[in-house]
C-alpha positions in Angstrom: -30.3 142.2 -27.4 -33.2 143.7 -29.2 -33.3 145.2 -32.6 -36.0 147.4 -34.2 -36.7 147.6 -37.9 -38.9 150.4 -39.1 -40.5 150.7 -42.5 -43.3 152.4 -44.4 -42.0 156.0 -44.8 -41.7 157.8 -48.0 -42.6 160.8 -50.1 -46.4 161.2 -50.5 -48.9 163.8 -51.6 -51.3 165.7 -49.3 -54.4 163.6 -48.7 -52.5 160.2 -49.1 -52.3 157.6 -46.4 -49.3 155.7 -45.0 -48.9 152.8 -42.6 -45.6 152.7 -40.7 -44.4 149.5 -39.2 -41.8 148.7 -36.5 -40.8 145.1 -35.7 -38.9 144.1 -32.7 -36.7 141.0 -32.8 -34.0 139.4 -30.7 -33.8 138.1 -27.2 -36.1 139.4 -24.6 -38.6 138.4 -22.0 -41.4 140.7 -23.1 -42.2 143.8 -25.1 -44.2 146.2 -23.0 -45.2 149.7 -24.2 -44.6 150.5 -27.9 -44.8 154.0 -29.3 -44.3 156.4 -32.2 -42.6 159.7 -31.9 -41.8 162.2 -34.6 -39.4 165.0 -35.1 -39.9 167.7 -37.7 -37.0 169.9 -38.9 -36.1 172.4 -36.3 -38.5 171.1 -33.7 -38.3 168.8 -30.7 -39.2 165.2 -30.8 -42.8 164.7 -29.8 -45.0 161.8 -28.9 -47.4 160.7 -31.6 -49.0 157.7 -29.8 -48.3 154.9 -27.5 -49.9 151.5 -26.9 -49.6 149.0 -24.1 -49.3 145.2 -24.5 -52.9 145.0 -23.6 -53.9 147.3 -26.5 -54.7 150.6 -24.6 -53.6 153.6 -26.6 -52.8 157.2 -25.9 -52.2 160.0 -28.4 -50.1 163.1 -28.2 -51.7 166.5 -27.8 -50.8 167.6 -31.3 -52.1 164.5 -33.0 -55.6 164.5 -34.5 -58.0 161.7 -35.3 -56.0 161.0 -38.5 -53.6 158.8 -36.6 -54.2 155.3 -35.4 -51.7 153.1 -33.5 -52.0 149.4 -33.3 -49.9 146.3 -32.6 -49.6 142.6 -33.3 -48.1 141.0 -30.2 -47.5 137.7 -31.9 -45.2 139.6 -34.4 -43.8 142.1 -31.8 -44.8 144.8 -34.3 -46.4 148.2 -33.9 -48.1 150.1 -36.6 -49.0 153.7 -37.2 -51.7 154.4 -39.7 -51.8 158.0 -40.9 -54.7 159.2 -43.1 -55.2 162.4 -45.0 -51.5 163.4 -44.7 -50.7 167.1 -44.5 -47.4 168.9 -45.2 -47.1 169.6 -41.4 -46.9 165.8 -40.9 -43.5 165.9 -42.6 -41.0 164.5 -40.0 -38.8 161.6 -39.1 -41.0 159.1 -37.3 -39.3 157.0 -34.6 -40.4 153.8 -33.0 -39.8 153.4 -29.3 -40.2 150.2 -27.2 -39.9 149.4 -23.6 -39.0 145.8 -23.0 -37.9 143.4 -20.3 -34.7 141.4 -21.0 -34.3 137.8 -20.1 -33.4 138.9 -16.5 -36.6 141.0 -16.4 -34.7 144.3 -16.4 -36.5 147.1 -18.2 -34.9 148.8 -21.1 -35.9 151.5 -23.6 -35.0 151.3 -27.3 -35.3 153.6 -30.2 -35.6 152.7 -33.9 -33.4 154.4 -36.5 -36.3 156.5 -37.8 -38.2 156.6 -41.0 -38.7 159.8 -43.0 -42.2 160.9 -44.0 -42.3 163.7 -46.5 -45.7 165.2 -47.6 -45.4 167.4 -50.6 -47.3 168.3 -53.7 
């Protein structure tokens, strides 16, 4: 069984920066793709960014250069750096991982979400 623990959200002012973290732990064979999604009030969940175990990243259509995804494979942790935060970045940010269990079956797992609120 795999667990995800997210951290780093909070209430910030426009122009601030945040780094979100999501750490995977438990019993598994490997962690493959890791990603961040976000869901703003009244909107659908959307992809922010995804990163492979090899470090290749892809960003969602609505995401600008203010977002950077990275990961530390040794720690099974994915990060999302957000710079120059804007009110429209207010959302619940969810971590998502795709992993192989000990039998090498593939599973998807969502984190519990971390709230980011940008307000002056």
